mmCIF file of the N, C-alpha and C atoms, coordinates in Angstrom:
data_MODEL
# 
_entry.id   MODEL 
# 
loop_
_atom_site.group_PDB 
_atom_site.id 
_atom_site.type_symbol 
_atom_site.label_atom_id 
_atom_site.label_alt_id 
_atom_site.label_comp_id 
_atom_site.label_asym_id 
_atom_site.label_entity_id 
_atom_site.label_seq_id 
_atom_site.pdbx_PDB_ins_code 
_atom_site.Cartn_x 
_atom_site.Cartn_y 
_atom_site.Cartn_z 
_atom_site.occupancy 
_atom_site.B_iso_or_equiv 
_atom_site.pdbx_formal_charge 
_atom_site.auth_seq_id 
_atom_site.auth_comp_id 
_atom_site.auth_asym_id 
_atom_site.auth_atom_id 
_atom_site.pdbx_PDB_model_num 
ATOM 1   N N  . UNK A 1 1  ? -28.798 -22.352 2.607   1.00 0.00 ? 1  UNK A N  1 
ATOM 2   C CA . UNK A 1 1  ? -28.355 -22.158 1.387   1.00 0.00 ? 1  UNK A CA 1 
ATOM 3   C C  . UNK A 1 1  ? -26.981 -20.540 1.800   1.00 0.00 ? 1  UNK A C  1 
ATOM 4   N N  . UNK A 1 2  ? -25.890 -21.147 1.445   1.00 0.00 ? 2  UNK A N  1 
ATOM 5   C CA . UNK A 1 2  ? -24.630 -20.331 1.792   1.00 0.00 ? 2  UNK A CA 1 
ATOM 6   C C  . UNK A 1 2  ? -23.444 -20.030 0.953   1.00 0.00 ? 2  UNK A C  1 
ATOM 7   N N  . UNK A 1 3  ? -23.200 -18.501 1.565   1.00 0.00 ? 3  UNK A N  1 
ATOM 8   C CA . UNK A 1 3  ? -23.121 -17.556 0.004   1.00 0.00 ? 3  UNK A CA 1 
ATOM 9   C C  . UNK A 1 3  ? -21.868 -17.468 0.577   1.00 0.00 ? 3  UNK A C  1 
ATOM 10  N N  . UNK A 1 4  ? -20.109 -17.802 -0.176  1.00 0.00 ? 4  UNK A N  1 
ATOM 11  C CA . UNK A 1 4  ? -19.162 -17.326 -0.621  1.00 0.00 ? 4  UNK A CA 1 
ATOM 12  C C  . UNK A 1 4  ? -18.946 -16.384 -1.159  1.00 0.00 ? 4  UNK A C  1 
ATOM 13  N N  . UNK A 1 5  ? -18.136 -15.072 -0.120  1.00 0.00 ? 5  UNK A N  1 
ATOM 14  C CA . UNK A 1 5  ? -18.129 -14.122 -1.285  1.00 0.00 ? 5  UNK A CA 1 
ATOM 15  C C  . UNK A 1 5  ? -16.290 -14.450 -1.404  1.00 0.00 ? 5  UNK A C  1 
ATOM 16  N N  . UNK A 1 6  ? -15.585 -14.365 -2.938  1.00 0.00 ? 6  UNK A N  1 
ATOM 17  C CA . UNK A 1 6  ? -14.585 -14.678 -4.454  1.00 0.00 ? 6  UNK A CA 1 
ATOM 18  C C  . UNK A 1 6  ? -14.154 -12.924 -4.104  1.00 0.00 ? 6  UNK A C  1 
ATOM 19  N N  . UNK A 1 7  ? -13.485 -12.112 -4.158  1.00 0.00 ? 7  UNK A N  1 
ATOM 20  C CA . UNK A 1 7  ? -12.794 -11.228 -5.306  1.00 0.00 ? 7  UNK A CA 1 
ATOM 21  C C  . UNK A 1 7  ? -11.953 -11.721 -6.240  1.00 0.00 ? 7  UNK A C  1 
ATOM 22  N N  . UNK A 1 8  ? -12.919 -11.417 -7.683  1.00 0.00 ? 8  UNK A N  1 
ATOM 23  C CA . UNK A 1 8  ? -11.851 -12.015 -8.352  1.00 0.00 ? 8  UNK A CA 1 
ATOM 24  C C  . UNK A 1 8  ? -11.497 -11.406 -8.990  1.00 0.00 ? 8  UNK A C  1 
ATOM 25  N N  . UNK A 1 9  ? -10.595 -10.327 -8.226  1.00 0.00 ? 9  UNK A N  1 
ATOM 26  C CA . UNK A 1 9  ? -9.947  -10.135 -8.756  1.00 0.00 ? 9  UNK A CA 1 
ATOM 27  C C  . UNK A 1 9  ? -8.230  -10.481 -8.642  1.00 0.00 ? 9  UNK A C  1 
ATOM 28  N N  . UNK A 1 10 ? -7.995  -11.226 -6.966  1.00 0.00 ? 10 UNK A N  1 
ATOM 29  C CA . UNK A 1 10 ? -7.033  -11.240 -6.736  1.00 0.00 ? 10 UNK A CA 1 
ATOM 30  C C  . UNK A 1 10 ? -6.557  -12.020 -6.958  1.00 0.00 ? 10 UNK A C  1 
ATOM 31  N N  . UNK A 1 11 ? -5.474  -12.723 -6.848  1.00 0.00 ? 11 UNK A N  1 
ATOM 32  C CA . UNK A 1 11 ? -5.210  -14.403 -7.550  1.00 0.00 ? 11 UNK A CA 1 
ATOM 33  C C  . UNK A 1 11 ? -5.466  -15.473 -6.398  1.00 0.00 ? 11 UNK A C  1 
ATOM 34  N N  . UNK A 1 12 ? -6.006  -14.947 -5.696  1.00 0.00 ? 12 UNK A N  1 
ATOM 35  C CA . UNK A 1 12 ? -6.505  -16.806 -5.202  1.00 0.00 ? 12 UNK A CA 1 
ATOM 36  C C  . UNK A 1 12 ? -8.338  -17.119 -5.527  1.00 0.00 ? 12 UNK A C  1 
ATOM 37  N N  . UNK A 1 13 ? -8.296  -15.241 -5.705  1.00 0.00 ? 13 UNK A N  1 
ATOM 38  C CA . UNK A 1 13 ? -9.770  -15.720 -6.205  1.00 0.00 ? 13 UNK A CA 1 
ATOM 39  C C  . UNK A 1 13 ? -9.991  -16.380 -7.491  1.00 0.00 ? 13 UNK A C  1 
ATOM 40  N N  . UNK A 1 14 ? -8.884  -15.784 -8.584  1.00 0.00 ? 14 UNK A N  1 
ATOM 41  C CA . UNK A 1 14 ? -9.281  -16.532 -9.934  1.00 0.00 ? 14 UNK A CA 1 
ATOM 42  C C  . UNK A 1 14 ? -9.254  -18.072 -9.494  1.00 0.00 ? 14 UNK A C  1 
ATOM 43  N N  . UNK A 1 15 ? -7.937  -18.403 -8.798  1.00 0.00 ? 15 UNK A N  1 
ATOM 44  C CA . UNK A 1 15 ? -7.624  -19.539 -8.823  1.00 0.00 ? 15 UNK A CA 1 
ATOM 45  C C  . UNK A 1 15 ? -9.015  -20.392 -8.333  1.00 0.00 ? 15 UNK A C  1 
ATOM 46  N N  . UNK A 1 16 ? -9.989  -20.457 -7.476  1.00 0.00 ? 16 UNK A N  1 
ATOM 47  C CA . UNK A 1 16 ? -10.178 -20.762 -6.717  1.00 0.00 ? 16 UNK A CA 1 
ATOM 48  C C  . UNK A 1 16 ? -11.408 -21.046 -7.346  1.00 0.00 ? 16 UNK A C  1 
ATOM 49  N N  . UNK A 1 17 ? -12.163 -19.735 -8.364  1.00 0.00 ? 17 UNK A N  1 
ATOM 50  C CA . UNK A 1 17 ? -12.821 -19.804 -9.608  1.00 0.00 ? 17 UNK A CA 1 
ATOM 51  C C  . UNK A 1 17 ? -12.626 -21.275 -10.474 1.00 0.00 ? 17 UNK A C  1 
ATOM 52  N N  . UNK A 1 18 ? -11.501 -20.677 -11.802 1.00 0.00 ? 18 UNK A N  1 
ATOM 53  C CA . UNK A 1 18 ? -10.566 -21.739 -12.173 1.00 0.00 ? 18 UNK A CA 1 
ATOM 54  C C  . UNK A 1 18 ? -11.414 -23.227 -11.153 1.00 0.00 ? 18 UNK A C  1 
ATOM 55  N N  . UNK A 1 19 ? -10.853 -23.655 -10.230 1.00 0.00 ? 19 UNK A N  1 
ATOM 56  C CA . UNK A 1 19 ? -10.994 -24.637 -10.039 1.00 0.00 ? 19 UNK A CA 1 
ATOM 57  C C  . UNK A 1 19 ? -12.986 -24.980 -9.476  1.00 0.00 ? 19 UNK A C  1 
ATOM 58  N N  . UNK A 1 20 ? -13.083 -24.411 -9.151  1.00 0.00 ? 20 UNK A N  1 
ATOM 59  C CA . UNK A 1 20 ? -15.013 -24.493 -9.142  1.00 0.00 ? 20 UNK A CA 1 
ATOM 60  C C  . UNK A 1 20 ? -15.428 -24.869 -10.134 1.00 0.00 ? 20 UNK A C  1 
ATOM 61  N N  . UNK A 1 21 ? -15.452 -23.410 -11.070 1.00 0.00 ? 21 UNK A N  1 
ATOM 62  C CA . UNK A 1 21 ? -16.167 -24.639 -12.483 1.00 0.00 ? 21 UNK A CA 1 
ATOM 63  C C  . UNK A 1 21 ? -15.649 -25.474 -13.347 1.00 0.00 ? 21 UNK A C  1 
ATOM 64  N N  . UNK A 1 22 ? -14.176 -25.990 -12.631 1.00 0.00 ? 22 UNK A N  1 
ATOM 65  C CA . UNK A 1 22 ? -13.721 -27.373 -13.281 1.00 0.00 ? 22 UNK A CA 1 
ATOM 66  C C  . UNK A 1 22 ? -14.447 -28.712 -12.634 1.00 0.00 ? 22 UNK A C  1 
ATOM 67  N N  . UNK A 1 23 ? -14.507 -28.198 -11.586 1.00 0.00 ? 23 UNK A N  1 
ATOM 68  C CA . UNK A 1 23 ? -15.213 -29.445 -10.803 1.00 0.00 ? 23 UNK A CA 1 
ATOM 69  C C  . UNK A 1 23 ? -16.207 -29.801 -10.556 1.00 0.00 ? 23 UNK A C  1 
ATOM 70  N N  . UNK A 1 24 ? -17.069 -27.947 -10.265 1.00 0.00 ? 24 UNK A N  1 
ATOM 71  C CA . UNK A 1 24 ? -18.846 -28.631 -10.348 1.00 0.00 ? 24 UNK A CA 1 
ATOM 72  C C  . UNK A 1 24 ? -19.200 -27.432 -11.191 1.00 0.00 ? 24 UNK A C  1 
ATOM 73  N N  . UNK A 1 25 ? -18.909 -26.894 -12.149 1.00 0.00 ? 25 UNK A N  1 
ATOM 74  C CA . UNK A 1 25 ? -19.966 -26.542 -13.158 1.00 0.00 ? 25 UNK A CA 1 
ATOM 75  C C  . UNK A 1 25 ? -20.564 -28.280 -13.817 1.00 0.00 ? 25 UNK A C  1 
ATOM 76  N N  . UNK A 1 26 ? -22.060 -27.393 -13.689 1.00 0.00 ? 26 UNK A N  1 
ATOM 77  C CA . UNK A 1 26 ? -23.304 -28.451 -15.107 1.00 0.00 ? 26 UNK A CA 1 
ATOM 78  C C  . UNK A 1 26 ? -23.250 -28.980 -12.643 1.00 0.00 ? 26 UNK A C  1 
ATOM 79  N N  . UNK A 1 27 ? -23.581 -29.786 -12.425 1.00 0.00 ? 27 UNK A N  1 
ATOM 80  C CA . UNK A 1 27 ? -23.300 -30.817 -11.113 1.00 0.00 ? 27 UNK A CA 1 
ATOM 81  C C  . UNK A 1 27 ? -24.607 -30.167 -10.512 1.00 0.00 ? 27 UNK A C  1 
ATOM 82  N N  . UNK A 1 28 ? -26.181 -30.837 -10.052 1.00 0.00 ? 28 UNK A N  1 
ATOM 83  C CA . UNK A 1 28 ? -26.983 -30.208 -9.456  1.00 0.00 ? 28 UNK A CA 1 
ATOM 84  C C  . UNK A 1 28 ? -26.750 -30.083 -8.167  1.00 0.00 ? 28 UNK A C  1 
ATOM 85  N N  . UNK A 1 29 ? -27.711 -29.019 -7.695  1.00 0.00 ? 29 UNK A N  1 
ATOM 86  C CA . UNK A 1 29 ? -27.922 -28.639 -6.429  1.00 0.00 ? 29 UNK A CA 1 
ATOM 87  C C  . UNK A 1 29 ? -26.518 -27.738 -5.596  1.00 0.00 ? 29 UNK A C  1 
ATOM 88  N N  . UNK A 1 30 ? -25.660 -27.376 -7.104  1.00 0.00 ? 30 UNK A N  1 
ATOM 89  C CA . UNK A 1 30 ? -24.592 -26.003 -7.186  1.00 0.00 ? 30 UNK A CA 1 
ATOM 90  C C  . UNK A 1 30 ? -24.867 -24.799 -8.151  1.00 0.00 ? 30 UNK A C  1 
ATOM 91  N N  . UNK A 1 31 ? -24.502 -23.927 -7.533  1.00 0.00 ? 31 UNK A N  1 
ATOM 92  C CA . UNK A 1 31 ? -25.080 -22.539 -9.062  1.00 0.00 ? 31 UNK A CA 1 
ATOM 93  C C  . UNK A 1 31 ? -23.957 -21.960 -8.897  1.00 0.00 ? 31 UNK A C  1 
ATOM 94  N N  . UNK A 1 32 ? -23.250 -21.468 -9.061  1.00 0.00 ? 32 UNK A N  1 
ATOM 95  C CA . UNK A 1 32 ? -22.927 -19.878 -9.674  1.00 0.00 ? 32 UNK A CA 1 
ATOM 96  C C  . UNK A 1 32 ? -23.693 -18.637 -9.803  1.00 0.00 ? 32 UNK A C  1 
ATOM 97  N N  . UNK A 1 33 ? -24.262 -17.784 -8.204  1.00 0.00 ? 33 UNK A N  1 
ATOM 98  C CA . UNK A 1 33 ? -25.155 -16.535 -8.665  1.00 0.00 ? 33 UNK A CA 1 
ATOM 99  C C  . UNK A 1 33 ? -24.339 -15.194 -8.770  1.00 0.00 ? 33 UNK A C  1 
ATOM 100 N N  . UNK A 1 34 ? -24.569 -14.499 -9.904  1.00 0.00 ? 34 UNK A N  1 
ATOM 101 C CA . UNK A 1 34 ? -23.559 -13.690 -9.811  1.00 0.00 ? 34 UNK A CA 1 
ATOM 102 C C  . UNK A 1 34 ? -23.579 -12.659 -8.967  1.00 0.00 ? 34 UNK A C  1 
ATOM 103 N N  . UNK A 1 35 ? -23.107 -11.483 -8.529  1.00 0.00 ? 35 UNK A N  1 
ATOM 104 C CA . UNK A 1 35 ? -23.560 -10.268 -8.020  1.00 0.00 ? 35 UNK A CA 1 
ATOM 105 C C  . UNK A 1 35 ? -24.184 -9.261  -8.721  1.00 0.00 ? 35 UNK A C  1 
ATOM 106 N N  . UNK A 1 36 ? -25.107 -8.949  -7.745  1.00 0.00 ? 36 UNK A N  1 
ATOM 107 C CA . UNK A 1 36 ? -26.362 -7.375  -8.285  1.00 0.00 ? 36 UNK A CA 1 
ATOM 108 C C  . UNK A 1 36 ? -25.636 -6.574  -8.435  1.00 0.00 ? 36 UNK A C  1 
ATOM 109 N N  . UNK A 1 37 ? -24.477 -5.866  -9.074  1.00 0.00 ? 37 UNK A N  1 
ATOM 110 C CA . UNK A 1 37 ? -23.081 -4.603  -8.290  1.00 0.00 ? 37 UNK A CA 1 
ATOM 111 C C  . UNK A 1 37 ? -24.908 -3.531  -8.845  1.00 0.00 ? 37 UNK A C  1 
ATOM 112 N N  . UNK A 1 38 ? -25.628 -3.692  -8.968  1.00 0.00 ? 38 UNK A N  1 
ATOM 113 C CA . UNK A 1 38 ? -26.289 -2.336  -9.846  1.00 0.00 ? 38 UNK A CA 1 
ATOM 114 C C  . UNK A 1 38 ? -27.149 -1.749  -8.252  1.00 0.00 ? 38 UNK A C  1 
ATOM 115 N N  . UNK A 1 39 ? -27.133 -2.531  -7.024  1.00 0.00 ? 39 UNK A N  1 
ATOM 116 C CA . UNK A 1 39 ? -27.661 -2.022  -6.185  1.00 0.00 ? 39 UNK A CA 1 
ATOM 117 C C  . UNK A 1 39 ? -27.419 -1.597  -4.621  1.00 0.00 ? 39 UNK A C  1 
ATOM 118 N N  . UNK A 1 40 ? -27.274 -1.104  -3.685  1.00 0.00 ? 40 UNK A N  1 
ATOM 119 C CA . UNK A 1 40 ? -27.086 0.010   -3.026  1.00 0.00 ? 40 UNK A CA 1 
ATOM 120 C C  . UNK A 1 40 ? -26.172 -1.075  -1.996  1.00 0.00 ? 40 UNK A C  1 
ATOM 121 N N  . UNK A 1 41 ? -25.304 -0.819  -2.020  1.00 0.00 ? 41 UNK A N  1 
ATOM 122 C CA . UNK A 1 41 ? -24.166 -1.018  -0.717  1.00 0.00 ? 41 UNK A CA 1 
ATOM 123 C C  . UNK A 1 41 ? -24.965 -1.626  0.207   1.00 0.00 ? 41 UNK A C  1 
ATOM 124 N N  . UNK A 1 42 ? -25.372 -3.422  0.845   1.00 0.00 ? 42 UNK A N  1 
ATOM 125 C CA . UNK A 1 42 ? -26.584 -3.316  2.009   1.00 0.00 ? 42 UNK A CA 1 
ATOM 126 C C  . UNK A 1 42 ? -25.430 -2.892  2.848   1.00 0.00 ? 42 UNK A C  1 
ATOM 127 N N  . UNK A 1 43 ? -23.782 -2.838  3.127   1.00 0.00 ? 43 UNK A N  1 
ATOM 128 C CA . UNK A 1 43 ? -23.360 -2.039  4.835   1.00 0.00 ? 43 UNK A CA 1 
ATOM 129 C C  . UNK A 1 43 ? -24.295 -1.306  4.886   1.00 0.00 ? 43 UNK A C  1 
ATOM 130 N N  . UNK A 1 44 ? -24.969 -0.258  6.755   1.00 0.00 ? 44 UNK A N  1 
ATOM 131 C CA . UNK A 1 44 ? -24.781 1.017   6.845   1.00 0.00 ? 44 UNK A CA 1 
ATOM 132 C C  . UNK A 1 44 ? -23.720 1.744   7.178   1.00 0.00 ? 44 UNK A C  1 
ATOM 133 N N  . UNK A 1 45 ? -24.277 2.972   6.726   1.00 0.00 ? 45 UNK A N  1 
ATOM 134 C CA . UNK A 1 45 ? -23.295 3.544   6.565   1.00 0.00 ? 45 UNK A CA 1 
ATOM 135 C C  . UNK A 1 45 ? -22.821 4.284   7.710   1.00 0.00 ? 45 UNK A C  1 
ATOM 136 N N  . UNK A 1 46 ? -21.884 4.791   7.917   1.00 0.00 ? 46 UNK A N  1 
ATOM 137 C CA . UNK A 1 46 ? -21.143 5.121   8.983   1.00 0.00 ? 46 UNK A CA 1 
ATOM 138 C C  . UNK A 1 46 ? -21.359 7.057   8.777   1.00 0.00 ? 46 UNK A C  1 
ATOM 139 N N  . UNK A 1 47 ? -22.046 6.863   8.208   1.00 0.00 ? 47 UNK A N  1 
ATOM 140 C CA . UNK A 1 47 ? -22.702 8.434   7.736   1.00 0.00 ? 47 UNK A CA 1 
ATOM 141 C C  . UNK A 1 47 ? -23.782 9.082   7.611   1.00 0.00 ? 47 UNK A C  1 
ATOM 142 N N  . UNK A 1 48 ? -24.521 10.366  9.093   1.00 0.00 ? 48 UNK A N  1 
ATOM 143 C CA . UNK A 1 48 ? -26.073 10.149  8.628   1.00 0.00 ? 48 UNK A CA 1 
ATOM 144 C C  . UNK A 1 48 ? -26.394 10.486  7.178   1.00 0.00 ? 48 UNK A C  1 
ATOM 145 N N  . UNK A 1 49 ? -27.864 10.812  7.361   1.00 0.00 ? 49 UNK A N  1 
ATOM 146 C CA . UNK A 1 49 ? -28.506 10.677  5.099   1.00 0.00 ? 49 UNK A CA 1 
ATOM 147 C C  . UNK A 1 49 ? -28.261 12.652  5.360   1.00 0.00 ? 49 UNK A C  1 
ATOM 148 N N  . UNK A 1 50 ? -28.584 13.452  6.826   1.00 0.00 ? 50 UNK A N  1 
ATOM 149 C CA . UNK A 1 50 ? -28.499 14.540  6.196   1.00 0.00 ? 50 UNK A CA 1 
ATOM 150 C C  . UNK A 1 50 ? -27.187 14.750  6.398   1.00 0.00 ? 50 UNK A C  1 
ATOM 151 N N  . UNK A 1 51 ? -25.811 14.089  5.897   1.00 0.00 ? 51 UNK A N  1 
ATOM 152 C CA . UNK A 1 51 ? -24.984 14.341  5.640   1.00 0.00 ? 51 UNK A CA 1 
ATOM 153 C C  . UNK A 1 51 ? -24.581 13.949  4.229   1.00 0.00 ? 51 UNK A C  1 
ATOM 154 N N  . UNK A 1 52 ? -24.843 12.850  4.294   1.00 0.00 ? 52 UNK A N  1 
ATOM 155 C CA . UNK A 1 52 ? -25.261 12.408  3.034   1.00 0.00 ? 52 UNK A CA 1 
ATOM 156 C C  . UNK A 1 52 ? -25.594 13.577  1.454   1.00 0.00 ? 52 UNK A C  1 
ATOM 157 N N  . UNK A 1 53 ? -26.883 13.506  2.017   1.00 0.00 ? 53 UNK A N  1 
ATOM 158 C CA . UNK A 1 53 ? -27.675 14.681  1.619   1.00 0.00 ? 53 UNK A CA 1 
ATOM 159 C C  . UNK A 1 53 ? -26.922 15.657  1.272   1.00 0.00 ? 53 UNK A C  1 
ATOM 160 N N  . UNK A 1 54 ? -26.290 16.921  1.915   1.00 0.00 ? 54 UNK A N  1 
ATOM 161 C CA . UNK A 1 54 ? -25.232 17.298  1.328   1.00 0.00 ? 54 UNK A CA 1 
ATOM 162 C C  . UNK A 1 54 ? -24.648 17.362  0.755   1.00 0.00 ? 54 UNK A C  1 
ATOM 163 N N  . UNK A 1 55 ? -23.217 16.541  0.922   1.00 0.00 ? 55 UNK A N  1 
ATOM 164 C CA . UNK A 1 55 ? -22.597 16.263  0.232   1.00 0.00 ? 55 UNK A CA 1 
ATOM 165 C C  . UNK A 1 55 ? -22.725 15.845  -0.989  1.00 0.00 ? 55 UNK A C  1 
ATOM 166 N N  . UNK A 1 56 ? -24.429 15.786  -1.385  1.00 0.00 ? 56 UNK A N  1 
ATOM 167 C CA . UNK A 1 56 ? -24.997 15.236  -2.511  1.00 0.00 ? 56 UNK A CA 1 
ATOM 168 C C  . UNK A 1 56 ? -24.311 16.931  -3.384  1.00 0.00 ? 56 UNK A C  1 
ATOM 169 N N  . UNK A 1 57 ? -25.685 17.347  -2.266  1.00 0.00 ? 57 UNK A N  1 
ATOM 170 C CA . UNK A 1 57 ? -26.184 18.612  -2.920  1.00 0.00 ? 57 UNK A CA 1 
ATOM 171 C C  . UNK A 1 57 ? -24.907 19.642  -3.221  1.00 0.00 ? 57 UNK A C  1 
ATOM 172 N N  . UNK A 1 58 ? -23.759 19.329  -2.427  1.00 0.00 ? 58 UNK A N  1 
ATOM 173 C CA . UNK A 1 58 ? -22.496 20.346  -2.580  1.00 0.00 ? 58 UNK A CA 1 
ATOM 174 C C  . UNK A 1 58 ? -21.365 19.571  -4.227  1.00 0.00 ? 58 UNK A C  1 
ATOM 175 N N  . UNK A 1 59 ? -21.375 18.196  -4.518  1.00 0.00 ? 59 UNK A N  1 
ATOM 176 C CA . UNK A 1 59 ? -20.910 17.392  -5.617  1.00 0.00 ? 59 UNK A CA 1 
ATOM 177 C C  . UNK A 1 59 ? -21.692 18.835  -6.342  1.00 0.00 ? 59 UNK A C  1 
ATOM 178 N N  . UNK A 1 60 ? -23.333 18.197  -7.042  1.00 0.00 ? 60 UNK A N  1 
ATOM 179 C CA . UNK A 1 60 ? -24.049 18.855  -7.274  1.00 0.00 ? 60 UNK A CA 1 
ATOM 180 C C  . UNK A 1 60 ? -23.737 20.725  -8.153  1.00 0.00 ? 60 UNK A C  1 
ATOM 181 N N  . UNK A 1 61 ? -23.846 21.178  -7.126  1.00 0.00 ? 61 UNK A N  1 
ATOM 182 C CA . UNK A 1 61 ? -23.185 22.735  -7.001  1.00 0.00 ? 61 UNK A CA 1 
ATOM 183 C C  . UNK A 1 61 ? -21.989 22.917  -7.911  1.00 0.00 ? 61 UNK A C  1 
ATOM 184 N N  . UNK A 1 62 ? -21.137 22.321  -6.989  1.00 0.00 ? 62 UNK A N  1 
ATOM 185 C CA . UNK A 1 62 ? -19.857 22.396  -7.800  1.00 0.00 ? 62 UNK A CA 1 
ATOM 186 C C  . UNK A 1 62 ? -19.875 21.725  -9.768  1.00 0.00 ? 62 UNK A C  1 
ATOM 187 N N  . UNK A 1 63 ? -20.799 20.647  -9.757  1.00 0.00 ? 63 UNK A N  1 
ATOM 188 C CA . UNK A 1 63 ? -20.456 19.998  -11.181 1.00 0.00 ? 63 UNK A CA 1 
ATOM 189 C C  . UNK A 1 63 ? -21.579 21.948  -11.770 1.00 0.00 ? 63 UNK A C  1 
ATOM 190 N N  . UNK A 1 64 ? -22.402 22.572  -11.480 1.00 0.00 ? 64 UNK A N  1 
ATOM 191 C CA . UNK A 1 64 ? -22.962 23.230  -11.774 1.00 0.00 ? 64 UNK A CA 1 
ATOM 192 C C  . UNK A 1 64 ? -21.894 24.797  -12.236 1.00 0.00 ? 64 UNK A C  1 
ATOM 193 N N  . UNK A 1 65 ? -21.223 24.653  -11.531 1.00 0.00 ? 65 UNK A N  1 
ATOM 194 C CA . UNK A 1 65 ? -20.488 25.687  -11.253 1.00 0.00 ? 65 UNK A CA 1 
ATOM 195 C C  . UNK A 1 65 ? -21.287 26.979  -9.864  1.00 0.00 ? 65 UNK A C  1 
ATOM 196 N N  . UNK A 1 66 ? -21.112 26.943  -9.062  1.00 0.00 ? 66 UNK A N  1 
ATOM 197 C CA . UNK A 1 66 ? -22.320 27.333  -8.517  1.00 0.00 ? 66 UNK A CA 1 
ATOM 198 C C  . UNK A 1 66 ? -21.038 26.787  -7.131  1.00 0.00 ? 66 UNK A C  1 
ATOM 199 N N  . UNK A 1 67 ? -20.139 27.552  -7.514  1.00 0.00 ? 67 UNK A N  1 
ATOM 200 C CA . UNK A 1 67 ? -18.783 27.453  -5.942  1.00 0.00 ? 67 UNK A CA 1 
ATOM 201 C C  . UNK A 1 67 ? -18.629 28.836  -5.448  1.00 0.00 ? 67 UNK A C  1 
ATOM 202 N N  . UNK A 1 68 ? -18.467 28.877  -4.007  1.00 0.00 ? 68 UNK A N  1 
ATOM 203 C CA . UNK A 1 68 ? -17.597 30.167  -4.090  1.00 0.00 ? 68 UNK A CA 1 
ATOM 204 C C  . UNK A 1 68 ? -15.754 29.771  -3.576  1.00 0.00 ? 68 UNK A C  1 
ATOM 205 N N  . UNK A 1 69 ? -15.719 30.190  -4.380  1.00 0.00 ? 69 UNK A N  1 
ATOM 206 C CA . UNK A 1 69 ? -13.609 30.493  -3.430  1.00 0.00 ? 69 UNK A CA 1 
ATOM 207 C C  . UNK A 1 69 ? -13.725 31.688  -3.087  1.00 0.00 ? 69 UNK A C  1 
ATOM 208 N N  . UNK A 1 70 ? -13.167 30.974  -1.427  1.00 0.00 ? 70 UNK A N  1 
ATOM 209 C CA . UNK A 1 70 ? -12.642 31.825  -0.258  1.00 0.00 ? 70 UNK A CA 1 
ATOM 210 C C  . UNK A 1 70 ? -10.932 31.791  -0.197  1.00 0.00 ? 70 UNK A C  1 
ATOM 211 N N  . UNK A 1 71 ? -10.469 33.160  0.114   1.00 0.00 ? 71 UNK A N  1 
ATOM 212 C CA . UNK A 1 71 ? -9.777  33.932  0.209   1.00 0.00 ? 71 UNK A CA 1 
ATOM 213 C C  . UNK A 1 71 ? -8.713  32.854  1.420   1.00 0.00 ? 71 UNK A C  1 
ATOM 214 N N  . UNK A 1 72 ? -7.843  32.414  1.809   1.00 0.00 ? 72 UNK A N  1 
ATOM 215 C CA . UNK A 1 72 ? -7.816  32.387  3.799   1.00 0.00 ? 72 UNK A CA 1 
ATOM 216 C C  . UNK A 1 72 ? -7.556  33.828  3.945   1.00 0.00 ? 72 UNK A C  1 
ATOM 217 N N  . UNK A 1 73 ? -6.478  34.077  3.170   1.00 0.00 ? 73 UNK A N  1 
ATOM 218 C CA . UNK A 1 73 ? -6.088  35.728  3.747   1.00 0.00 ? 73 UNK A CA 1 
ATOM 219 C C  . UNK A 1 73 ? -7.162  36.650  4.285   1.00 0.00 ? 73 UNK A C  1 
ATOM 220 N N  . UNK A 1 74 ? -8.084  36.820  3.644   1.00 0.00 ? 74 UNK A N  1 
ATOM 221 C CA . UNK A 1 74 ? -9.955  37.123  3.748   1.00 0.00 ? 74 UNK A CA 1 
ATOM 222 C C  . UNK A 1 74 ? -11.000 36.518  3.309   1.00 0.00 ? 74 UNK A C  1 
ATOM 223 N N  . UNK A 1 75 ? -11.025 35.623  4.398   1.00 0.00 ? 75 UNK A N  1 
ATOM 224 C CA . UNK A 1 75 ? -12.493 34.754  4.267   1.00 0.00 ? 75 UNK A CA 1 
ATOM 225 C C  . UNK A 1 75 ? -14.232 36.292  4.105   1.00 0.00 ? 75 UNK A C  1 
ATOM 226 N N  . UNK A 1 76 ? -13.451 36.716  5.236   1.00 0.00 ? 76 UNK A N  1 
ATOM 227 C CA . UNK A 1 76 ? -15.193 37.311  5.028   1.00 0.00 ? 76 UNK A CA 1 
ATOM 228 C C  . UNK A 1 76 ? -15.033 37.932  3.956   1.00 0.00 ? 76 UNK A C  1 
ATOM 229 N N  . UNK A 1 77 ? -13.985 39.213  3.612   1.00 0.00 ? 77 UNK A N  1 
ATOM 230 C CA . UNK A 1 77 ? -14.064 39.494  2.205   1.00 0.00 ? 77 UNK A CA 1 
ATOM 231 C C  . UNK A 1 77 ? -14.494 38.384  1.386   1.00 0.00 ? 77 UNK A C  1 
ATOM 232 N N  . UNK A 1 78 ? -14.078 37.898  0.869   1.00 0.00 ? 78 UNK A N  1 
ATOM 233 C CA . UNK A 1 78 ? -14.743 36.634  -0.327  1.00 0.00 ? 78 UNK A CA 1 
ATOM 234 C C  . UNK A 1 78 ? -15.966 36.186  -0.009  1.00 0.00 ? 78 UNK A C  1 
ATOM 235 N N  . UNK A 1 79 ? -16.764 36.163  1.185   1.00 0.00 ? 79 UNK A N  1 
ATOM 236 C CA . UNK A 1 79 ? -18.034 36.352  1.526   1.00 0.00 ? 79 UNK A CA 1 
ATOM 237 C C  . UNK A 1 79 ? -18.956 37.604  1.502   1.00 0.00 ? 79 UNK A C  1 
ATOM 238 N N  . UNK A 1 80 ? -18.095 38.690  1.089   1.00 0.00 ? 80 UNK A N  1 
ATOM 239 C CA . UNK A 1 80 ? -18.656 39.430  0.742   1.00 0.00 ? 80 UNK A CA 1 
ATOM 240 C C  . UNK A 1 80 ? -19.712 39.892  1.394   1.00 0.00 ? 80 UNK A C  1 
ATOM 241 N N  . UNK A 1 81 ? -18.944 40.286  3.119   1.00 0.00 ? 81 UNK A N  1 
ATOM 242 C CA . UNK A 1 81 ? -19.610 40.322  4.263   1.00 0.00 ? 81 UNK A CA 1 
ATOM 243 C C  . UNK A 1 81 ? -18.642 40.934  4.977   1.00 0.00 ? 81 UNK A C  1 
ATOM 244 N N  . UNK A 1 82 ? -17.427 42.203  4.331   1.00 0.00 ? 82 UNK A N  1 
ATOM 245 C CA . UNK A 1 82 ? -16.251 42.752  5.621   1.00 0.00 ? 82 UNK A CA 1 
ATOM 246 C C  . UNK A 1 82 ? -17.502 44.077  5.032   1.00 0.00 ? 82 UNK A C  1 
# 
């Protein structure tokens, strides 16, 4: 089996799909298989899993309003450590 990735958002991708469907629709042995966008990207991440978890936790904290605003002129005071 051969896989061809086609970006259907591009002009070339749209033209290829139109041509493919015109010439090969219903031909035995050739099938268009739509990607499952619900799956996680199969490419390995360049980020460690610990870092990803920290970012996700920070995003959740921001959504819940659990953040600390730092004053760049008085960082220690902003943290209550002065």
